C-alpha positions as CSV (number, residue, x, y, z in Angstrom):
1,M,62.7,64.6,115.7
2,S,65.0,66.4,118.1
3,R,68.7,65.5,118.5
4,K,68.0,65.3,122.2
5,S,65.2,62.8,121.8
6,N,67.0,60.7,119.2
7,H,69.8,60.3,121.3
8,K,67.5,59.0,124.3
9,R,66.3,56.6,121.7
10,L,69.6,55.2,120.3
11,A,70.4,54.5,123.9
12,K,67.1,52.7,124.6
13,K,67.5,50.6,121.4
14,E,71.4,49.7,122.0
15,R,70.3,48.7,125.7
16,K,67.5,46.0,124.1
17,S,70.0,44.9,121.8
18,G,72.6,44.7,124.5
19,K,74.9,46.6,122.8
20,E,75.3,49.5,125.4
21,K,78.8,50.2,125.9
22,K,80.5,49.2,128.7
23,K,82.5,51.9,130.9
24,P,86.2,51.6,130.0
25,F,87.9,50.1,133.3
26,V,90.1,53.1,135.4
27,K,93.9,51.6,136.1
28,E,94.5,53.0,139.9
29,E,97.6,52.9,141.9
30,F,98.2,51.4,145.5
31,E,100.9,50.5,148.2
32,G,100.2,47.4,149.9
33,I,101.6,44.5,151.2
34,V,101.9,40.8,149.3
35,R,99.9,37.8,151.1
36,M,100.8,35.2,148.9
37,T,100.1,31.2,148.6
38,R,102.1,27.9,148.0
39,E,100.5,28.1,144.3
40,G,102.7,31.0,143.3
41,F,99.5,33.8,142.7
42,A,99.1,36.6,146.1
43,F,96.6,39.3,147.2
44,V,98.0,42.7,147.8
45,E,96.5,44.1,150.9
46,T,95.9,48.1,150.7
47,P,94.3,49.7,153.1
48,A,92.3,52.0,150.6
49,Q,90.4,49.1,148.9
50,D,87.8,47.0,151.1
51,T,88.9,43.7,149.2
52,D,92.5,42.5,148.1
53,I,93.6,42.8,144.6
54,F,94.4,39.2,143.2
55,V,98.4,39.0,141.5
56,P,98.6,36.3,139.1
57,A,102.5,34.5,139.7
58,A,103.5,35.9,136.7
59,R,102.8,39.4,137.6
60,L,104.4,39.7,140.7
61,R,107.8,41.0,140.1
62,G,109.8,39.0,142.2
63,A,107.5,39.8,145.1
64,L,107.3,37.3,148.0
65,N,105.1,37.5,151.4
66,N,104.6,40.4,153.8
67,D,106.7,42.5,150.7
68,C,105.9,46.0,150.5
69,V,105.2,46.7,147.1
70,R,103.4,49.3,144.6
71,V,100.5,47.5,142.4
72,V,98.8,49.1,139.1
73,T,94.9,47.4,138.7
74,V,94.4,46.3,135.3
75,A,91.1,44.2,135.4
76,A,88.0,43.7,137.5
77,R,87.1,40.0,136.8
78,Q,83.4,39.1,137.3
79,R,82.7,35.0,137.4
80,S,79.0,33.3,136.8
81,M,77.3,32.2,140.4
82,P,74.9,30.0,141.4
83,G,71.6,30.7,140.0
84,G,72.8,32.9,137.0
85,R,73.6,35.8,139.3
86,Q,76.6,38.0,138.6
87,R,79.2,39.6,140.8
88,V,82.5,41.1,141.0
89,L,85.2,38.6,142.0
90,R,87.6,41.4,142.9
91,K,90.2,43.8,140.8
92,E,93.6,42.0,139.8
93,G,96.8,44.1,139.0
94,R,100.5,43.7,138.9
95,V,103.2,44.8,140.9
96,V,105.4,47.4,139.2
97,E,107.8,47.9,141.8
98,V,108.8,46.1,145.3
99,L,109.3,49.2,147.7
100,E,110.9,46.9,150.6
101,R,111.6,43.3,150.9
102,S,110.1,42.1,154.1
103,K,112.1,41.8,157.4
104,R,110.6,38.5,158.8
105,P,112.3,35.6,157.8
106,H,111.2,32.2,156.3
107,I,112.2,28.8,157.5
108,G,113.8,25.7,155.9
109,I,115.8,23.2,155.8
110,L,119.3,23.9,154.9
111,Q,120.3,21.4,151.5
112,V,124.2,21.4,150.8
113,T,124.8,20.1,147.4
114,K,128.9,20.0,145.5
115,R,128.6,23.8,144.4
116,E,125.7,25.5,145.7
117,V,123.7,26.0,149.5
118,W,119.7,26.1,149.1
119,A,116.7,26.8,152.0
120,I,114.3,23.9,150.7
121,V,110.9,25.9,152.3
122,E,107.4,24.0,153.1
123,S,105.2,27.0,153.8
124,R,101.8,27.9,152.7
125,N,103.1,31.4,151.7
126,M,106.2,30.6,150.0
127,P,106.5,28.4,146.5
128,Y,110.0,28.8,145.8
129,D,112.9,27.7,147.7
130,I,116.0,30.3,148.8
131,R,119.7,30.3,147.4
132,I,122.0,30.9,150.2
133,M,124.8,33.3,149.8
134,M,127.4,30.9,151.6
135,T,130.1,28.6,150.2
136,P,129.6,24.9,150.5
137,A,132.3,24.4,152.7
138,Q,130.8,26.9,154.9
139,A,127.6,25.5,155.3
140,R,128.9,21.8,155.3
141,P,128.7,21.8,159.6
142,Y,124.6,22.6,158.8
143,H,122.9,20.5,156.1
144,G,119.9,19.0,157.0
145,Q,119.2,21.4,160.2
146,K,116.5,23.9,160.2
147,V,117.0,27.4,159.6
148,A,115.9,30.8,159.4
149,V,116.5,32.7,155.9
150,L,116.2,36.5,155.1
151,V,115.5,37.2,151.4
152,E,117.8,40.2,150.5
153,S,117.1,40.3,146.4
154,W,116.0,37.9,143.4
155,P,118.1,39.4,140.5
156,Y,116.3,39.8,137.3
157,G,116.7,36.4,135.1
158,A,117.6,34.4,138.4
159,P,116.0,31.2,138.7
160,A,115.1,31.6,142.6
161,P,115.1,34.6,145.6
162,L,118.8,34.9,147.3
163,G,118.9,34.8,150.9
164,R,120.8,34.9,154.2
165,V,120.7,32.5,157.3
166,L,119.9,34.5,159.8
167,D,120.1,31.6,162.2
168,V,120.4,27.9,162.5
169,L,117.5,26.5,164.4
170,G,118.3,23.2,164.8
171,E,117.1,19.3,164.1
172,P,114.0,19.9,162.3
173,G,111.2,17.9,164.1
174,E,112.7,18.4,167.5
175,N,110.3,20.7,169.6
176,N,112.7,23.6,170.4
177,A,113.7,24.2,167.0
178,E,110.1,24.3,166.1
179,M,109.2,26.7,168.8
180,H,112.0,29.2,167.9
181,A,111.2,28.6,164.1
182,I,107.7,29.7,164.5
183,L,108.8,32.7,166.4
184,A,112.1,33.2,163.9
185,E,109.0,33.3,161.3
186,F,107.2,36.2,162.9
187,G,110.2,38.0,163.8
188,L,109.8,37.5,167.4
189,P,113.1,36.8,170.0
190,Y,113.2,33.6,171.7
191,R,116.1,35.2,173.9
192,F,117.5,38.0,175.8
193,E,121.0,39.6,174.8
194,P,123.7,38.9,177.9
195,E,123.6,42.5,178.2
196,V,120.2,42.8,178.7
197,E,119.8,40.3,181.4
198,A,123.1,41.6,183.3
199,V,121.3,45.1,183.4
200,A,118.1,43.4,185.1
201,D,120.3,41.3,187.3
202,A,122.0,44.3,188.8
203,I,118.4,45.7,190.0
204,P,118.6,45.3,193.9
205,V,115.8,43.5,195.6
206,E,115.5,45.4,198.6
207,I,112.7,47.8,198.8
208,S,114.3,51.2,200.8
209,A,112.4,52.4,203.8
210,E,112.3,55.8,202.1
211,E,110.5,54.1,199.1
212,I,107.9,52.7,201.2
213,R,107.5,56.3,203.2
214,K,106.6,57.7,199.7
215,R,103.6,55.2,199.1
216,R,100.5,54.1,200.4
217,D,100.8,50.9,203.2
218,F,98.8,48.2,202.4
219,R,100.7,45.5,203.9
220,S,98.7,44.8,206.6
221,V,95.5,44.8,204.8
222,T,94.1,41.2,203.5
223,T,95.6,40.8,200.3
224,F,96.0,37.6,197.6
225,T,96.5,36.3,194.1
226,I,94.1,34.3,191.6
227,D,96.3,33.2,188.9
228,P,96.3,30.0,186.8
229,T,98.1,26.6,188.4
230,D,101.1,26.9,186.2
231,A,101.5,30.7,186.2
232,K,105.2,32.1,186.9
233,D,104.7,35.1,187.4
234,F,101.9,37.6,189.8
235,D,101.1,40.8,188.5
236,D,97.7,41.4,190.0
237,A,96.4,40.9,193.8
238,L,93.3,41.7,195.4
239,S,92.7,43.4,198.7
240,F,89.7,43.2,200.9
241,R,88.5,44.8,204.2
242,V,85.3,45.7,205.9
243,L,85.2,49.7,206.7
244,E,83.5,51.7,209.6
245,N,80.9,52.6,208.1
246,G,80.1,49.0,206.4
247,N,81.1,49.8,203.0
248,Y,83.7,47.3,201.3
249,E,87.6,48.8,200.7
250,V,88.2,46.6,197.1
251,G,92.3,47.5,196.1
252,V,93.5,46.2,192.7
253,H,97.0,45.9,193.1
254,I,99.1,45.9,189.9
255,A,102.9,45.3,190.3
256,D,104.6,48.7,189.7
257,V,107.2,47.7,186.4
258,T,108.1,51.1,186.2
259,H,110.0,51.9,189.2
260,Y,112.1,49.6,187.6
261,V,112.2,50.2,184.0
262,T,113.2,54.3,183.6
263,P,112.2,55.4,180.3
264,G,115.2,55.3,177.9
265,S,116.6,52.9,179.8
266,L,118.5,49.5,178.0
267,L,115.3,47.7,179.3
268,D,112.7,50.1,178.3
269,Q,114.3,49.7,174.8
270,V,113.8,45.9,174.4
271,A,110.2,46.2,176.4
272,Y,109.1,48.6,173.7
273,E,110.2,46.6,170.8
274,R,108.9,43.4,172.4
275,A,105.4,45.3,173.4
276,T,104.4,42.1,174.6
277,S,105.0,38.3,175.9
278,V,104.3,36.3,173.8
279,Y,102.5,32.8,174.7
280,L,103.2,29.6,172.9
281,V,101.6,26.3,173.1
282,D,104.6,24.9,175.5
283,R,106.5,28.6,177.1
284,T,106.1,31.9,177.6
285,V,108.5,34.3,175.8
286,P,108.6,37.3,178.5
287,M,108.5,40.9,177.6
288,L,110.9,41.7,180.4
289,P,113.7,39.1,181.8
290,E,112.9,36.7,184.5
291,K,114.7,38.7,187.1
292,L,112.2,41.0,186.7
293,S,108.8,39.3,185.8
294,N,109.3,36.6,188.3
295,Q,111.0,38.0,190.7
296,L,110.9,41.7,191.1
297,C,107.2,42.4,190.2
298,S,105.5,38.9,190.9
299,L,103.1,39.7,193.6
300,R,104.3,36.4,195.3
301,P,103.0,35.8,199.2
302,N,104.8,36.9,202.1
303,E,107.3,39.4,200.3
304,D,106.7,42.9,200.2
305,K,106.4,44.5,196.7
306,L,105.7,47.5,194.9
307,C,102.6,48.4,193.3
308,Y,100.3,50.8,191.4
309,S,96.8,50.5,192.6
310,V,93.1,51.2,192.1
311,V,91.1,51.7,195.4
312,F,87.4,51.5,195.6
313,E,84.9,52.2,198.1
314,M,81.7,50.2,197.3
315,T,78.4,49.6,199.3
316,P,77.5,46.1,199.8
317,R,75.2,46.8,196.6
318,C,78.2,47.5,194.8
319,R,77.9,50.8,194.0
320,I,81.2,52.9,193.8
321,V,81.0,55.8,196.3
322,D,85.0,56.9,196.3
323,R,88.1,55.5,194.5
324,W,91.8,56.3,194.6
325,I,94.5,55.8,192.1
326,G,98.5,56.1,193.2
327,R,101.7,53.9,194.1
328,T,101.2,51.5,197.2
329,V,103.6,48.4,198.8
330,I,101.5,45.2,199.6
331,C,102.2,42.0,201.1
332,S,100.5,39.1,199.8
333,D,99.4,36.8,202.6
334,H,98.1,33.9,200.1
335,R,98.4,32.6,197.0
336,F,95.3,30.8,195.1
337,D,94.9,29.4,191.8
338,Y,91.9,29.2,189.8
339,D,90.4,25.3,190.9
340,Q,91.4,26.2,195.1
341,A,89.2,29.3,194.6
342,Q,86.9,28.0,192.7
343,W,86.0,25.2,195.2
344,I,85.7,27.6,198.0
345,L,83.2,29.7,196.0
346,E,81.0,26.7,195.4
347,G,81.0,25.8,199.2
348,G,84.0,24.4,200.0
349,E,86.6,25.2,203.0
350,G,89.7,27.2,202.7
351,P,91.5,30.1,203.5
352,M,90.0,34.1,203.4
353,K,86.7,32.2,202.8
354,Q,84.2,35.0,203.7
355,E,86.3,37.6,201.9
356,L,86.4,35.2,198.5
357,L,82.1,34.8,198.4
358,T,81.9,38.8,198.9
359,L,84.3,39.8,196.1
360,H,82.1,36.9,194.3
361,H,79.0,38.9,195.2
362,L,80.3,42.5,194.0
363,A,82.3,40.5,191.0
364,S,78.6,39.5,190.2
365,E,76.5,42.2,190.0
366,L,79.4,44.1,188.1
367,R,79.1,41.4,185.3
368,R,75.3,41.8,185.3
369,K,75.8,45.5,185.2
370,R,78.1,45.2,182.1
371,F,75.4,43.1,180.1
372,A,73.0,45.1,181.0
373,A,74.8,48.1,179.1
374,G,75.3,46.4,175.9
375,A,78.5,44.5,176.7
376,I,78.7,41.4,173.9
377,A,78.5,37.8,175.4
378,F,80.6,35.6,173.0
379,E,80.8,32.1,174.7
380,R,82.6,30.6,171.4
381,P,84.8,27.0,173.1
382,E,88.3,27.8,173.4
383,M,90.3,24.9,173.2
384,K,94.1,23.9,174.9
385,V,96.4,21.6,173.7
386,Q,97.9,19.9,176.8
387,V,101.8,18.9,176.2
388,D,104.0,16.6,178.4
389,E,108.0,17.4,179.2
390,Q,109.1,16.9,176.2
391,G,106.4,19.2,174.4
392,R,104.4,16.5,172.8
393,P,101.2,17.1,172.3
394,V,99.0,14.5,174.4
395,A,95.4,16.0,174.5
396,V,93.1,18.9,173.5
397,T,90.9,20.1,175.7
398,Q,88.3,22.8,176.5
399,K,89.3,25.8,178.5
400,I,86.3,26.4,180.8
401,S,86.2,30.0,182.4
402,R,84.0,29.8,185.4
403,E,82.7,32.1,188.9
404,A,86.7,32.5,190.0
405,N,87.9,33.3,186.7
406,W,85.3,36.6,186.4
407,L,85.9,37.2,189.9
408,I,89.6,38.6,188.9
409,E,88.3,39.2,185.3
410,E,85.5,41.7,186.6
411,F,87.7,43.8,189.2
412,M,90.5,43.8,186.3
413,L,88.2,45.6,184.0
414,L,87.1,47.7,186.5
415,A,90.6,48.8,187.6
416,N,90.9,49.5,183.1
417,R,87.5,51.7,183.2
418,C,88.2,53.6,186.2
419,V,91.6,54.7,185.4
420,A,90.7,55.7,181.7
421,E,87.8,57.7,183.5
422,S,90.2,59.5,185.8
423,I,92.3,60.8,182.0
424,G,89.3,61.0,179.9
425,K,86.8,62.5,181.7
426,R,89.2,65.6,182.6
427,R,87.8,68.6,181.1
428,K,91.4,69.2,179.9
429,K,91.9,66.2,178.2
430,P,95.8,65.2,178.1
431,T,97.7,62.8,176.1
432,F,96.7,59.4,176.9
433,V,96.7,55.7,176.2
434,Y,93.2,54.3,175.6
435,R,92.4,50.5,174.1
436,I,90.0,51.0,171.6
437,H,87.2,48.7,170.0
438,E,84.8,50.3,167.0
439,Q,81.8,49.5,166.3
440,P,81.1,46.6,163.9
441,N,81.1,47.2,160.0
442,P,77.7,47.9,159.2
443,E,78.1,45.5,156.0
444,K,79.2,42.9,158.4
445,I,76.2,43.0,160.3
446,D,73.9,43.4,157.0
447,V,76.0,39.7,155.6
448,L,75.5,37.9,159.6
449,R,71.7,39.3,159.5
450,R,71.1,38.0,155.9
451,F,72.6,34.6,157.0
452,A,70.7,34.2,160.4
453,R,67.5,34.5,158.4
454,L,68.4,31.7,156.1
455,F,68.1,29.1,160.1
456,G,65.1,31.3,160.8
457,H,66.9,33.7,163.3
458,E,66.5,37.4,163.1
459,L,68.9,40.0,164.5
460,Q,66.2,42.2,166.2
461,A,68.2,45.5,165.3
462,K,67.6,48.1,162.6
463,P,70.5,49.4,160.4
464,E,70.2,52.8,162.3
465,A,70.0,51.3,165.6
466,S,71.9,52.6,168.4
467,T,75.3,50.9,169.6
468,K,73.3,49.2,172.6
469,Q,70.3,48.6,170.6
470,L,72.9,46.9,168.6
471,A,74.6,45.5,171.2
472,T,72.0,44.3,172.6
473,A,70.5,42.2,169.4
474,L,73.8,40.3,169.2
475,N,72.9,39.3,172.5
476,G,69.5,38.2,171.8
477,L,70.7,36.3,168.5
478,L,73.5,34.5,170.1
479,S,71.3,33.5,173.0
480,G,68.6,32.4,170.9
481,V,70.6,30.0,168.7
482,K,72.7,28.3,171.8
483,G,72.1,24.5,171.6
484,T,71.3,24.8,167.5
485,P,73.1,23.3,165.2
486,E,73.9,26.7,163.1
487,S,75.3,28.4,166.7
488,G,78.6,27.9,165.7
489,A,78.4,29.2,162.4
490,I,76.5,32.4,164.0
491,E,79.2,32.8,166.5
492,I,81.5,32.9,163.8
493,L,80.2,35.4,161.7
494,A,79.7,37.8,164.8
495,L,82.8,37.5,165.7
496,R,83.9,38.3,161.9
497,S,81.9,41.5,162.2
498,M,83.6,43.0,165.1
499,A,86.4,45.3,164.7
500,R,89.2,44.5,166.1
501,A,90.7,46.2,169.4
502,K,93.7,48.4,169.5
503,Y,96.0,51.3,171.2
504,A,95.3,55.0,170.7
505,T,95.4,58.0,172.1
506,D,91.8,59.3,170.4
507,N,88.6,57.6,172.3
508,V,86.1,55.9,170.8
509,G,85.2,54.0,173.5
510,H,85.2,49.9,173.9
511,Y,82.1,48.7,172.0
512,G,82.5,44.8,173.1
513,L,82.6,45.8,176.7
514,A,80.2,48.5,176.4
515,F,82.5,51.3,178.4
516,D,82.9,54.8,177.1
517,Y,86.3,55.2,178.7
518,Y,88.7,51.8,178.7
519,T,92.8,51.2,178.7
520,H,95.0,48.8,180.0
521,F,96.4,48.9,183.2
522,T,96.6,45.6,184.9
523,S,99.4,43.9,182.8
524,P,102.6,46.1,182.7
525,I,104.8,42.8,183.3
526,R,103.1,41.6,179.5
527,R,102.6,44.6,177.9
528,Y,104.3,47.8,177.3
529,P,101.0,50.3,176.6
530,D,100.1,49.3,180.6
531,M,103.9,50.9,181.0
532,M,102.9,53.7,179.4
533,V,99.3,54.2,181.0
534,H,101.4,53.8,184.7
535,R,104.1,56.6,183.2
536,L,101.0,59.0,182.1
537,L,99.5,58.7,185.5
538,A,102.5,59.3,187.6
539,L,103.3,62.2,185.0
540,Y,99.9,64.1,185.3
541,E,99.8,63.4,189.1
542,A,102.7,65.3,189.6
543,G,101.3,68.2,187.6
544,E,103.3,67.5,184.5
545,A,101.4,69.1,180.8
546,S,99.8,67.0,178.3
547,Q,102.7,64.6,176.8
548,D,103.2,64.6,173.0
549,K,100.6,62.9,171.7
550,E,102.6,62.1,168.3
551,V,104.9,60.2,170.4
552,Y,102.7,58.3,172.0
553,E,100.1,57.3,169.2
554,A,103.3,55.7,167.1
555,A,103.8,53.9,170.6
556,C,100.2,52.9,170.5
557,V,100.9,51.9,166.5
558,H,103.8,49.6,167.2
559,A,102.2,48.0,169.9
560,S,98.8,47.1,168.2
561,S,100.7,45.7,165.4
562,R,103.1,43.7,167.8
563,E,99.9,42.2,169.4
564,Q,98.7,40.9,166.3
565,I,101.8,39.3,165.2
566,A,102.1,37.6,168.7
567,M,98.6,36.7,168.4
568,E,99.8,34.9,165.2
569,A,102.7,33.2,166.3
570,E,100.4,32.1,169.2
571,R,97.6,30.4,166.9
572,S,100.5,29.2,164.6
573,S,101.9,27.2,167.5
574,I,98.8,25.8,168.2
575,K,98.2,25.2,164.4
576,Y,101.6,23.0,164.9
577,K,100.6,21.0,167.8
578,L,97.2,20.0,166.4
579,V,98.9,18.8,162.7
580,E,101.4,16.8,165.6
581,F,98.3,15.5,167.6
582,M,96.9,14.2,164.7
583,Q,99.9,12.0,163.2
584,D,98.7,9.0,164.6
585,K,94.9,9.8,163.8
586,I,95.5,9.5,159.9
587,G,92.7,7.1,158.6
588,Q,90.4,7.5,161.4
589,E,86.8,9.0,160.7
590,F,85.1,11.9,162.9
591,D,81.8,13.6,163.3
592,G,82.5,17.4,162.5
593,T,80.7,20.8,161.7
594,I,81.4,23.0,158.4
595,S,83.6,26.0,160.3
596,G,84.6,27.9,157.3
597,L,83.6,27.8,153.2
598,T,85.9,29.4,150.9
599,D,86.2,29.3,146.7
600,W,89.0,26.0,147.3
601,G,87.7,24.4,150.0
602,M,84.8,23.5,153.0
603,Y,86.8,24.1,156.4
604,V,85.4,20.9,159.6
605,E,85.5,21.1,163.1
606,I,85.3,17.7,164.0
607,E,84.1,16.3,167.5
608,P,85.3,16.4,170.3
609,T,88.4,18.3,169.9
610,K,87.1,21.5,167.9
611,V,90.8,20.3,164.9
612,E,90.1,22.4,162.0
613,G,91.0,20.5,158.8
614,M,90.5,21.5,154.9
615,I,88.7,19.5,152.6
616,P,89.7,20.6,148.9
617,L,87.2,21.1,146.7
618,R,89.5,19.8,144.1
619,E,89.6,16.7,146.0
620,I,85.7,15.8,145.8
621,R,85.8,14.2,142.5
622,D,82.5,13.1,141.7
623,D,81.2,16.9,141.9
624,Y,81.5,20.6,141.2
625,F,81.4,23.1,143.6
626,E,80.8,26.8,143.5
627,F,80.8,29.0,146.6
628,D,77.9,31.4,147.0
629,E,78.8,34.3,149.0
630,E,76.1,35.9,149.4
631,T,74.2,32.6,151.4
632,Y,77.7,31.2,152.9
633,T,76.9,28.0,150.8
634,L,78.9,25.6,148.4
635,V,76.6,24.8,145.7
636,S,76.5,21.8,143.3
637,R,76.7,22.5,139.8
638,S,75.1,19.5,138.5
639,S,73.2,17.8,141.7
640,G,72.4,21.3,143.0
641,K,73.2,19.8,146.8
642,S,74.8,22.3,148.9
643,Y,76.6,22.8,152.0
644,K,76.6,25.8,154.6
645,L,78.3,26.8,157.9
646,G,77.5,25.0,160.1
647,D,76.4,21.8,158.7
648,P,76.8,18.7,160.3
649,V,79.5,16.4,158.3
650,R,81.6,13.3,158.4
651,I,84.8,13.3,157.5
652,R,88.2,11.0,157.0
653,V,91.8,12.1,158.1
654,V,93.9,12.0,155.2
655,R,96.9,14.4,155.6
656,A,98.6,16.0,158.7
657,S,101.5,17.7,157.1
658,M,103.7,19.3,160.0
659,E,105.6,21.6,157.6
660,Q,103.0,23.6,156.3
661,K,101.0,23.4,159.5
662,L,97.7,21.6,157.3
663,I,95.3,18.9,158.1
664,D,93.1,17.7,155.0
665,Y,90.3,15.8,155.3
666,E,87.8,14.0,153.1
667,L,84.2,13.9,152.9
668,I,82.6,10.7,153.6
């Protein structure tokens, strides 16, 4: 027998006996960001890995939440799954070096003993208290106060990390202190320095005749704003008039913030660093001081205002025959809130009724065309926490988006798309800032497809389907599940399959909106990328050469990051108020729907408020459940009972921790 055939025979024999040698585990090294848990272990997020690397507490080498570390993998763990299947759970690693400590502070309560000062931290991702580098005499006046603390080191052998107090926030539980704590936790400012306010206050209110002469004058054209009832700044307006040829002229007018905020100025530096306004439950933390956001750049009625505008000539059938982009001066005739505009659209009487009805007709046609082109129609309910004057939550209600909202939305989308096309469709494309949304992850779409099949629904698109075909299939699926018990779960998975929208200088289109070109032009009061877009438009209109792409790409990355942080802070403030809202409901029972499943718990949204809490699996004492990722179900190891996303359940509220922003339910 030849050596080759003998080798095959031996290999076959080993496979049969189960003794075939496993491939040796290959260690890999990565840089990543630590995401810590209250239990002390952590996961390291690395750009080069699809899944996070699990790191036990003993192998963290003093790393804490949001620290940048170098990690080396040491194993790839497997575990049994329901039905006897095996899967790789995740890679396991150890931290070999803390490369950079996080600049985001931890929030705690200052405790002063005879010899030491501590910050007692209550957080879902900080399992340690922090020793403060102050003398007890220095810290005594702040004993019991909520503080923001920055960890600076964790010396080898020390029982706890060392840090310093960045800010004393106030009494625990007091609304301002808690909101400031959320902002501090995410590294977001909650006030402007006096010198910044002084620069803004020094800007003259008057508009010179010379400046007006440089601009297209719309002050005699019917113009109005539509905003929420409680809005303080009005940064966009619509103008409307019928032309002699029977077509309509529709102007989208945006506050000309860059007229007042010049590149490199102190105001510009502050706006760049903040990158966005932040919207907490009870307040707005603006990107620009109030003199600008609520006065100079707020398009208030009966005041001349400077704008950057996109003006369309449209036929009565909503075909765009001409467009113009440039600087203007306007004078708004009326300020509507959404309810007032909606009343008129539904047949009520009010000012500018014919203009509103005509614009509503045009917006409806724009909306129809957008969805026909493949825009995704997500309609998950959005809840709003209503608070009283002291910031206490008094109700949780659903936000309703109606025709008045859509009217404004469609014309803002149209202006953003038109501006992006004006640059992106040039033969020689200069550097520009786009708002991009990449196509969904195919693996996540496949998860959605398999999950929908569990309920008898089909995602009617093959893996190789075109962008529009997939979007059409997604819309068909979302429409088909409306009103079913599983609709919420399928919508959640569909949302999770989507990429995150971001800013970039390389255009790939906006998948969710079905636009080949898209940017953010319409909110420069609250978004720095819109200011960049205004400046680039002005530069290219003046004949300037293409700007430095690397500079603008870095600004896009920064703005995208700050946007995400602001969204996390907003969600944190909502979560805090929801926990506060549930304080007096402990012991009460509610109907709910399973909204999430993990290895450690079952998340449930209760009716009618959609307040989400978790049922820890360890608290289900009469059974043992395991999470099956393939079917998104929890399966009992003994009884075979299972729970899946979208299942109705009955729960009881057992805990509402305001310190950790956690709500615990128990299954009835």
